[in-house]
N, C-alpha and C positions, 0 to 999 in steps of 0.2 A: 512403672507407677500406675498405682489404681487409677481405673477413669469412670467416671460416672458424670450427671448431668450436671446436677450441683452437689456442694459440698455433704457428707454425709453428716446428718443432723437428726440428733436424738430429742425428740420432742416432747416437752413437760407434760405429758399426756396419758391418764392409763383409764381405758373404758372398761365399763363393766357391763356384761350382758347379762341378764338377769330371767330365768323363767320359772314360771309357774302355774301353770296348768292354763284355765280360763277363767281364772279370778276377777271378778269385774273390779273396774278400774280403782274405785274408793277403796275397797278391800286390801287390793293391791298396794295403793299409795300408804295406808298406816300398817299395815300386815309386814310390809317387804323395803320399799322405798325409802321410806323415813328411817328404819332402825339403820339402814345400811348408809344412808346420808351422815347420820349422828356417828357413824363407828369410822368413816372413811375420811370426816372431817378432823379428825384427832389426830391422825398422821402428821408426822412433821412437816414441814415445809408446802402443805396444803394452801393454796390461792385462791382458788374457786372450784365448787360443785355444782354441777347440773345435771340436772336430771329431766326423762320425760318418760311416761308411765301410761299405759295402754293396757286393754285388757289382757291380763295373763305375766305380762311382762313388762319389763322398765331397762331402759341404757341409763347409766351416770357416769357422766364425763368428770373427772376430777383432775385437774390443773395444780401444777406446782410452778416453784422458781425454776426460773432457766438456769440455773447452776446445781439444781437436784442432780443426785445419780439416781434416772427414772428405775432403774433393776432393784433396787436397794430399797427404793418407795413400793415397786411393786410388791416385794416381800413383806415390806411392814402395810401395806394393805390387805393381801391376805393371812397375816396375823391378825390384824383387828376383825376383820370377816368372820375368823375361826371363832374368837371370842364370843359372838354373839349368833353362831349358825345357829345352835341348841333353840336360840329365841325365832328361828325364823319356821314360816308353815313348813312342812312335810314335805318333801318332795321338789324342794327348789333346788335349782342347777342354777350356778354362776359362774360366767366364763370372764377371765381377766385378760386383759392383753395391752402392754405397752405400746403407745404409738408412736410408728415411725416410716422412715421411705420405705424399709424393707421389708415394713408388714405386707406391701401391696405388690401385685405380679408384677415383672419387667420383662417375661416371655409368656406367649398365652398361646395353646395350641386347641384346637375342635377335633373332636372325635366324632366322624359321620359316615352313614352308610344307609345305601338305599335298599338293603336287602336284610339289614341285621334289625332287631327291634331294639327300644332303649334301654330294656334289663341287660342284653346282652350287652349292648355297649359301656352301660357303668359299669357292668362284671369287667369286661376287657381294660375299661378305665384304673379299676382298682385292683386288679392282678396282673394286668401284664405290662399296662404303661407306668403307674403311678412308683413299682420296684424298681424301675431303669431309670426312670429321671432320676430318682431317690440317688440313684449312685455316683448324678455330675458333683463334683467337687464344688464345695459354698452354697449344696443349696438348703433351705432350711426348712419349705413345706412344698408337697404338691398337693393342689387345691383341687378337687372335683368336684365341679359343680354341674346339675343336673341329670338325667336318664333318671331310670324307674329303678325299684329295689322289688323283687319277688319275695311274696310272703304266701305261707297256706292258708287259705282263709276256709274254716265250717261251718257251714251255714245248716243250723239245725232245723228240722223240721219241727212249730211246736205244736201239732195234733199228733204225732207219733210221739216229741217226749211226753205231753201232756197223758198220753193213753199209757204210757210205760211210769210215770211219777215221778219224773226226773224233769227234772230245774236247771234253768242256767246254772246257780249254786253248784248242783252236783257235779256238773264240769268243768266248772273252774277247780273244783275239791281234788278231783280226779286227777287233773294235769300239776298242780301243786304236789301232787304225790308220785310223778312217774317222768320218765324220759330226765333222768339222773344217773353222776356216775359216781360212785362215792367211798372212800377207802373203808376198810373193817378193821385195818389194823396189819402187822403181820404175822406169819406163821413159818414156826420154822419146822423143816421135814427131810429127814433122808440129809441132813449135815448139808440145810440148802437154808435160804432163807428166802418166804416171797412175801410180797405185798398181796393181801385179798383185795377185792374190788367188788362192787354190785354193780353192775351194769343195767341199765333198765332206759335206754338211749333210743329214741324215735329217730332213726335213719333217713326214710323217705316218705313216700305219699300211703304207700300199702300201710305200711308201718302202722303208720298214723291212723288208716282206715282201721286198724286191728286191735286198737284200744281199748281195753276193757273199760265202759262204762258205770257198768250194774249186773250184779248177778243176783235176781229175785227170788231162787231158790230153783225155777223152772228151768229158766236159761240163760245162758249169759250174752249180754248186749252189749254189743261193740260198738263203736264212735258209727262206721258207716250204715249201722241200722236205724241211726235216727238222726242222719246230716247226711249233707255232701258236700265230701270236701275239693276245695278248686285252689289250684295254682295263678294266682292273680298277681297284678299291678298292687305298689302298695299307693294306699291314697296320700298322695302329695300335693298341696298346693302351690308349686311352682313349675314353672316351665322356662327351659332354656334351649337359644334359638340362634343359629349362626347361617348367616345369608338366604334364610329361608328357610333350611330342613332344621328338624330337632337335632339336638347334638349334645354331647355331652363337652362342657368346657375343661379343659386340663389349665390351670393357673401354674406356673412357676414363680416361686418367692424366694429369693436371694439373702443369704444371711447379712448381717451389717458389717462393711469393712470390706466384702470379697469385689474384686474386679470385676466390673459389668462385661468389660467387654472379653475376658477369657472366658466369661459363665457363658454367657453367649454362644460364644465358640463351642465350648464342650456340650452345649444344650443342642445347639446341631446337629453335631457331632453322632450324641446318644441319640436322636431324633430319627436318625438313619438305622437305627440298630433297632429302634422298636418299630420302626415299620415293616421290619422281616420279620418279624415275631407276630404281627398281627393277622387276624384272620384274612381269609382272601373277602374282599366285600367293606372292609374299614379299612375307611383313610385316614391318615392323621395331616392336620392343614394345619399352618401357621395363621393366627388371626390377629398377633399383638406383638411386636419386636422393639422393646426401649431401646436397645442396643444400638439399632438401626437409626434412630429416632437420634440418640446423644452421638453416633457418631458422625452423623449428617451435623450437629450441632456444632462439635467439637471441628469439624472438617473447616466450617462458614467462619469461625474465628479466625483456626489458624491463616484461610484465605485471604480476610482482612489484614493479619501481620504482614504477607509477603507482598500483599499489594500496595498496603501504605509505606513498607521502605521501599519498594521500587520507586514511589510517589516524591520521597524523603532524598534518595538518592540521587534524582534528578535536579532536586532543586539545588545539592552540594556541588554537581558537576558544572550547572550554571553560574553560581555565585562563586566558586574557586576556581573554575577553568583550568581545573587539574585531575586527571583521572587517578593518578597516583593517590592524592589527596582522601579523592571518594571511595578507592578503593582500601583505605588506610581505616578510614571511619564503614566501610560495609565491611571489613574484616572483624570488626570489634564487636558489632553488634551478635554474628552467631556464635564469639566465642561468652559475651556477656548473658545469652540468654542458656548455653548451654550450662552456665556456672551456676546460672540461679534455678534450672531444673534440678541439678544435683543439693545444691542447697534445699529447695523446693522439697525434693526424698527425705535429705534427711530430718528436716522439720516435721516430716509425716503429712504433708499437703497430699492433694491429689491433683490428677488432672479433672479437671470439670471447666462448664461456659465460666466462673468466675475467675479462677487463676488464672486462664488462660485470657479471660476477657483484661486482667490486670495487668499480664505482659506486655498485651495489645496496648493498653491505655499508656503504658509505661516506656512503648517505643520511642514516641515524640522526646520522652525526658532523655533515656540513651543516647539518642541523636543528639541533644542538645548539647550533654558532656562532653561529646565527641567531639562536635564541632565548636567550641568552645576551646578545646584544647591546639586540634588540629589548626584554627583560622589563628591562634596565638604564636605558636611554632613559624605558621607561613608568614604571617606578617612581620616577626621578627626577623627571618629570612631577607625579607623585603626591605628590612631599616638597613640591614646588616651584613649586605651578602658575600662580606670577603669573609666570615667568621665560618667555621667545620660547622659539619650537621650535629656533631654530638654537644658541643658549644652553644649551641643554637638552643638544640631541644633543652639543655640542662640548665639555661638561664629562664626560658618561656617556662617550665613546668616552677621552677622556683619564685618567679614572680606570680605566678597563678595559685601557686598552693594554697595559701590563706584562704582565698577568693571558692576556689575549688571544695576545702572541706566548708565551709560555711553554705556555698551554696546548697551541696548535697546535703545536710542537714539540716538548712532550710524545707525540703522536699521530703525530708524522710521522716520529722518529727511532724508531721501535720498526719500521721496515719496512725501517730500512738494513740492518741485519743479515742479509736474506733476502737480499744479494747473494751470502751465503758459502753459501747453499743449492747443492748441485749433483744431477744423476741427472734423472727425469724430473720429479720433484715438483717439484725447482728450477726447471726450465724452465718449467713451470706456473704455480706459483706467486710466483715474481718477477714475473712479468706482473701477477699480481693485486696484489702489493705496490707494484711501479712505478705501478699504474693509482689505488689509493689514495692513495698521496705525492702524485701533482700533483693527484687531488681536493682532498684537505687543501689545499693549498698554494694553489689555487684558489678554496676555501672561504674561507681566511681573507682572500684580496686581496680577493672580493666583500662579504664581512662588514665589513669594514674601511672600506672606498671606496663599494663600491655602494649597501649597505642603507642608511646614513644619509642619502645622497640621495633612496632612496626613500620615506622615513620623512617627510623635510621635504616631499616635494611630496603624500603621500596616507597621511599617518602621523597621528600625533596631533593632536584636536580639540580646544580648551579648552572647558569649561560651563560651567555658574555651580553645577552639581554637586561640582564637585570643588575639594576644599579641602586643605589643606596636612595632610601627615603628621606627628605629631610622630615625630621620630627616638627611637630607642634606648629608645622603651616601648611602643608598641603591638603591635607584629611578635612582642616575644618575649614579651609577656602574654596571645598570644592561643594562643602554642605552650607553656602550662605542662606540659603532658600528655609534652611530650619533652623541654625542656629539665631537667626533675625527675630525668630519666636521667642526666644531666651529673655531677650528685651522688653517684650509684651507681656507680663503675666495675665494682664486680662483676659489674654486669650485662653490661657490654662484653667482659670478659674471661670470660665463660659462653657469650654469642656466640661468640666468637673461636673459643673450644674446640670448639664446637657445629660451627662453620662447618667447622673444618680438622682436626676428627675424623671429623665426618662425609666430608670431602671423601677422606679418610685411608684409612676403612674400605672405600669402594663404591672407592675406585680399584685396588684389587687385585680386583675381580670387575667390572671395565671392561670391555668386548667392544674389541677392537682391529683395525684394517685399514690398509690402505694409500692408496688414493685412495679418495675416497666410490661406493658402488655405483649404476649408472644405471639407467634401465626403457628401454632404448633403442630397443625396437621391432622388432628386427632379430636373427636367431638365426645362428650356425654351427653344423652338424652336423660333425663330423670322425666320420668313419667307415673300420672295416676288416674284411675278411672273414679268415676264419682262413686261416693261411699256407698258400702252391699254391690258392687259388681261382682256377679260370678268369674270367676274365673275363664270361663269359656267364653263369655262377652267381653273378655279385657282382651283374650287374646284375638278374636275376630276382629275387633277396632286396629288391631296394633298390627295384624295381618294387611291391612290395608297402608297404614302407614307405612310397611314395608316394601309395600311396590312406588311407594313414592321414592325411598332410597334404593330401590334398585334401579332406578330408571334415573338417580340422579348422575351426572355426569363427571361430577368430582367425587362421589365417592365409590370407596374401590372395594370394602366389605364390612361387614358388622356383626355384632353376637346381641344378644339380648336376653335379658331374665328376667321374669316376671315372679313374686312373690318374695323375691331376693333382690339386695343390691351389692355393688362390687365392697362399699362401706362396711366397715363392722358393726354392726347395727340391725335390729331387728324390724322390719317395716312389714305392712297389713299384705294379702295377697294381690289387692289392687293396684299395687306399689311395684316398682321397680325399672330400671336403666338400661340404654343401648351404650356402647362402646363401637363408636364409628372411626373408621379408619379411610381418609383419603387418598388420594391419588397424590405421588410427588410431584407429578407431570399436571396438578392444576392450573387453572388460568385464574380463579379467584381465589382472596385470603380466606382463614376459615371463618372468620365473622361474618361476610359474607355471606357464605356459602352456609351459616348457622341462619341467617335474617328469612333466606331464602328457603329452608328448610320449614321454619318457623312459620311462615306465612302459606305455606302449601298442606301442613299437617293441621293448623287453625283452622283451614277453609274446610278441610273434607273430615276432621274429628272435632269441633269442636266441645264434644263433651270430653274430651280427654284432655288433662293439664299437661304441659309439658315445659322444661323449664331446660335451656342449653348453658352447657359449658365446654373447657377446653380439658383435657386430663390431667395433665401435668396441674394446671392451675388449683384446679378441682380438687386434687391430690392434697397439695400444700395447703389450701382452706381448709379441708376436711380434718387434716391433720390439727390447724389452729384452733379452728372454732365451726365455721359453714363454710361449704365452695363458693358460695353468695358474696360478693363482695360488700352487700349492705343488709345489715341486721340491726333490727330495730326492737330492743325490748320492753314491752310495759309490764310493769310490776303494779301487783294490786292484792288485794285478799278475798275477791270474791269472784270465782270461777265464772259466774255468768254475765257480772260488768268488764270483764275480761274479753271475754268474747264480743260484746258491743262493739268495745273500743275497738277491738279486732279488726270488725266489720268495716268499721268510719273509718279507720288508718287504712285499708288494703282500698279504700275507696279515694282517698284523699292521694293515696300516690299514684294511683290509674290514672290522675289529671298531672302528674309530673311528668313533663316532658323526658323523654332518654330512660327510663323506667320499663323494664321488662322483666317477664316470669316472678310475677306478685306472687309469695304464698303468705297468706294471712296466719298461717302456723296452726290452725284449726285441723286434726287430723282426727277423722272420725273413724270409729270404728265401725263395722257393718252393722246393720238388721239383728236381735236376738232374739229367738225364740223362747219365751220362757214355760217351763213348765211347773205349774202350781200345785203340788200334792195336797190333798186330804188326809190330814194326817190321823183324824178320826176313824177314815174309812181304813186305813192302812191296818191301822194296832185294830181293829175288829177281827181283820184276815190274817194278822201276827204277821206281818209283811214291814221291817226294818226300813227306815230311810233311806238306808246305804243298800238293801238288797235293791229295792225300788230306783235306784238311781243306777245300780250296776244293769237292772234287765234294759232299764231306756238306753243305757250305753249302747249295750248290744245287738241295739234297734239302728242307730244312729251312723257312729263312730267305729264302731267295734271294741269288744273286749280281749285283750291280749291276754294268752293261755300258758301256763308254765311259771316255773321256778323264779324264771328273771323278768316276770312279767310286770312287777311292780317299781323295776328301773326307771332310772330317769329317762324323761325323753327329749332329745335334744332337738331346737331348733335348726331351721335352715343356717344361720349366720353362722351357729356353735359348730354343728355337724361340719361345715369347710373347715373350719380353723381344727378341727378335732382327728383330722388324717384320714376321714372317712370310714372312719368305725361304723361297725355296727351290730346294733341289740337284737340278738333272738335267740330260739330254742331249739331248733333244727340245724343241724350242720351240713351245710353244701358242700363239699371241697375247701376252698378255705375261706367259704362266709357263712355266716349264721341267718337264718330263717325265722322272721316272727309267725306264730300259730297265731290266729286271730277267729275271733267266734264274733260271728255278725249275720244276723238275724236276715236283712237285706241289704244288697249292694246299693252303693251309692247315689248311682244313676236312677235306679228303678225307685229312690225313696222320696216321699213328699211328707207335706202336713197331713191330708185325709186319710194315709195309709197307717202313719206311726199311731194316730187316733183310735183305729180299731187292732193293732197289734195288739198282744194277748200279754198281761204280765201273769208271771204263774205263781201260786199262793203253797205256799209250804208243803202240803200232798199234793204237787204236781196239777191239779187243777186252775185252770186258768178263767180271766176274766179281762174284757178289754183294755186298753189301758186309761180310755176317756173315762171310765169307771172310775178310776181314781185321782184322776187330776185334773183340773180345766189348764188351757193352752192361752197364752196370748205374746203377741209382739209388740217389742220395744224397738224404739229408734237407739242407731249407734251412739255410743258414749264420745266426748270428746277427749283426746290423749292430753295429762296433764303435766305439765311443764313447771320448771322451778331453779333459782337459781341461787344456792346460799343458802335454803332451808324458807327462799321465797317464792309465792306463785308469783308466773310470769306468763303470757305470751310474746313468742316471736314470730316477727315477719323477717322475711327474705327477699330480698328483691336482686335482679342484676341490671345491668349498663348497656345500653346499646346506645352507640356515638355520641357517648357525654362522660364529660370525667367523676371521677369521684368527689371532689372535693364541692364544687357547685352542687350535685346532685342533692348531697346532705344538708346544704346550706338551704336550698328553696323547699327542701322534707321539713327540715326544722323551722323554720320560716309559715309554714303551711299549716303546719302543727298545731301551732303557737297560734294561730288564727282558727281553725276550724276543727280544731279535738281539745274540746275540754275534759280536764280531768280533774275526778273527784277528789275531794282529799285525801290525800294517803297514797294516791295511784301518782307516781311517775314514769318517765321514759327515757331509755339508755338505749347508747347507740355502740355497738359491738363491729365484730366483723372486722373485715378489711380499713374501715374508715379508724376503730380503735387503734389498731397496730400502726395506720399509718400517724394519728396523732402522739402515736407513744414514742413513735421513731423521730418524727421533726424535734418532738422537743429533745431526745437525747445528741440528735443531730447540731441543732442550735448551740447546746453545751459545746459540743465535740467541736466548732465552728470556731466559738469561743474560745478554747483550751487551744485549740489550734495554732491560733494569733497568737495567743500570748506566747507560746513554745518558739514560733517563727520570732516575736519581738525579744526575746531572752536569746536566742542565739544571733540576732542582730547586735543586742548590747555587747555581748561576750566579746565579738568579732571584731565591730567598728570603737568601742567604747565611749559612745557618743549617744546621748537621747534623742537629738532631735532629729540627726539620721537615720535613726531607729524607728524613731514614729513616722518620718515621713514615707520610709520605704513602705512600713506597714499600712499606713494610709491608703501610698497606691495600690498596695497588693488588695486591700480591703475593696477601691473602686473597681477594680476588675469586676468582683463580683456583680457588679451592673450589667457588664457585657453576657456574663452569663445569663443572666435573668432575660435581656434584650432579646438573645440568642434560640433561648427557651419559647419567648413569645410570637415570636415572628415564625419558627418552624412549627408551631403548634402542637409543642411534645410538652406535656405537663410535668410540673415538680414534683418527682419521688425521689425515692431512696437513693437512685438511681443519678439523676441529676444533682440533687442535693451532694451526693458523694463529689460530683465535678465541683462544685462551687467550691466545696473546702479544698478541694486540688490546686485552685486557679490562685488562692492564697500564695502557696508556697512555691510556685512556679513561676510568679511575678517577683516576689521576692527573690529566688533565685537568679532572675537574672539584674534585676537591681543592682545586685551584691558587685556583680563584676562591673557595672559601670561605677560604683563607687569607690571600688579596688582601685581602676585606673584613675579616677579624679586623684585619691589620695597620692596616688606616684608621681602625680603630674605637680602634684602640689611641694610635693616635697623635692622637687627636681627644681623649686624655683618659681615654678610660674605663677600666677596670678589666679585669683578664683575665677572668674568669664573664661581667661585663655585654658584653664584646666578643665573648665566643665565642657566647653566648648569641644578639646581635644579628644577627652574621655565619649562623649555623644558618638564625634566622626570615627573615632575607633575601634566602636560598639556595636555599630548602626550595620553593619557588615553581618556580624555574627548573631545577634538579636533578628534581626530579618530573615537571615537563615534558619534559626532554630524555631523562629514563629511560624513561617513559611513550612518547615519542614516537619515540624509538632501537628499542625494543623493537616497535611496532605496526610500524614501517617496517621491522622484518626479521622481523616475523613470515609475510607470503605466501613468504619465503625462505625460513622452519624448517618451512613446512607442505610444501613440497616438491612444489609441484604443477607438471609438466613439467622436461623433462631438465636445462635449465640450471641449475633453481631446487635440483632435485636433487645438484647438483655444489655446491653452494655451503651444502645444508640441515646438514651438520655444524658449518661456521662460523657460521653464522644461530644455532643452538642454542647453542652456547657462550657467546656475545657476550651472547645472551637471558640466559641462566643468570650470566653474568656482573653483567649490568646487577641483577638481582635482589638479588644479594646486596650489591651496590655502594652501594644505596638505604638499608640500615641502616647499612653501612658506613660511610657519610659523614655519615648524619645522626644517629647516634648513638655509634658507638666511633670515630671520629674525635677527636668535640668533646672525650670523654671522657678518652681519652689525652692532649689537647692539654691539657687541663686540670689535669693531673697532671704534666703538662709544667712549665709555670710555677706552678702552685700558687699563685693569687693575687696573682700577685707583676704589676704593669705597668712594661714595657718602655720603658726610657730613652735615646732615640737623641740 
């Protein structure tokens, strides 16, 4: 079966990354973002469109209904974009990606060397490592990040060019008309057909130097006569670092539906082959392995199953006092689980912590079914020792069969409404509910068919010590302390009031969350330096941060990206992230390590803004909306007013206890140096504005030369997803290298030098740049955000030692008092809180529907309204035990614990069904109501205690939360244990007390 951490979920989200050079934000918004928003909004199934626009780029997030086929929607979006593409500015590049877990790497390596440069490392990554890893079965993409690309830089001498009457446009024209290979057509000669080609390709630096620029009649001027050609590293504002060393990251992305464990095994095997072909001095080191993480998680859940099973078996041995009976029950469990796994495979479900958690949570119910049957058989043996085994088994199964069907249905039907649940929680917990339904069906079949057979083979053995037990007398007499309470209904009412009232009082103080918190052992550290900080200065600050990481006792490895992040989106050069792997043998929880790292980094680098999360949680958050659990959206029409409100909201959030890593949503671009040409002077000297801009570019970033020079330029995020494609004019082995004309190297340039640089006139003469223009410095612009075509600001924050529900409640109260909103401005809450509220509404509906389904089963089984209502009432009261257990253990009410609350309704109803079944049998035999109730309780007390204690102990390893997989199911386990504990008194004296009130000593005559 396929193995993964979570169920494979295709998220209803498509991201668009759009690049348009360095267009100003306002122009980018009008000419690119808004047309694209309107286009994608027309696609069927779209629910929300979010956008963020920065200088020259924008990211558009398109959300759909969960039932939408996202890949069909992706095709429709691309079709809508193609309809308007001709209306967009020339040179716009658009990358579209459907978001799912398989978009993110599951295995990562670093390529490091102490003797090789970053250019050679990247070439090795693209030419050696990438092709080999691409052979791994099930791989989707090999993403290469970091390293450097070399390019041929033409550094002209302005004085020489001017003396020869050569301008930059001359060089551009020459390279547009050379360095190509083209077909001339076919030619037949001597009965053979030939393809004719014109070959003008430039193959190396010598050929480049020999390119003819001009023939003035006296001499031929070649490129080497007027320029120096240098082989340099391409200027990229990206730094990748691994464990303190410059490195190339190689991230492996698997296809959706591929078994992670098999994929990881093939990757490790292929890595050994890669190491053999790498040049000496180049090392391939793993830095991230999700399969190890998944394996540990699944192992932790499996371990809880074994431990819980062992504890439950001990309970059975103590109560039954028979190793044979315990062995029969023990043998039915692996048969049930094996049968369940076969059906899970047939249903297309996978092995993950949700499906395994469902099996672990169902262990108690499996044992419950087996205990009820084996106890009934043994009690029948004790009452009728003279009968043979086959007759006893036949009678026991016949007497219990209606109750078996009803009790199994009462626990199975509660999971049917989970099909209504949507969103991320629905995708995860539907797998858990489907698993439990399958396991419970298998449990019913095994206990009905297999368990009796096992009992006949190895079960009860007659001995001379066994004598008939007089019915209707001994069992009830032994429990006078309990049956006495039946005559005192006031005690039952008091208990109900205490349980219900206590649960009501603590429910308002109960912590709330969305999904259970996990201790992953992996940290994502997002950071950014102040707006406009150079890449070198950001790198210097981060090198000091890395000293903290290196010397931290819990950190094993780390990798760093600057100018790019793991998420599929563009970021400024002063933004980036770390992926930090903690040691398996650590002594502190991940959240404690995060708090310690945050404290040290903020103390040493106060100007560096940092935000911490855990890798899997961040991945899921990013796929939904935002990695941060708190997302506050302020909508309005005036950008300046929105920015003012964002600062005020940030200040308010800073005073809320337990809130950290606050982001005000204002992403500032760095400052700009604006050149304002004197149009009249340029026209006087016959220089076009485009020519002026081209020459200015040649003095700063550089002008690509060649036929392909005007092709699209991909950003780092787009390049990572494009498989390392390189665009250039000179072929260098299997790579294409760019030819760049640049008068001054980047590190040697400054404003004063640019002002004195020479602008070429059409006749080759020159004048300084300052003669034609003025220069001014403007501050950076703020990134613009919109949601559903309305402007907004999005603030985010994380939590530390506080639950989501109380934090949002305090934030709402603080905003109501301290954040006056102008007319037309609104505040909305997104992120995990929005998902939580949506899930809680659905879970409440599921609880009501599940209760009605249980009531329907009871009506069909007993055909008695009052009895059915009483059982349902007792079952719903069990929720009080769940709430109290969550409160006293400090576990928040989240989707997991809410699922446990729904489960307890069916579990208590299941146990009550057997009591009513025995009660009706006693009445049918002629007993009075009081005697029938007492005898039914006396006979059912042993199996009830066995099932309750056995189920509690079976769930205890999950409730303790040892291991990642167990942590995911811990809230569910604690809620169910609380319900079981409350269910014992509810079933043993509250239920019979109310049952007695219903009948009032009357005998039912059918």
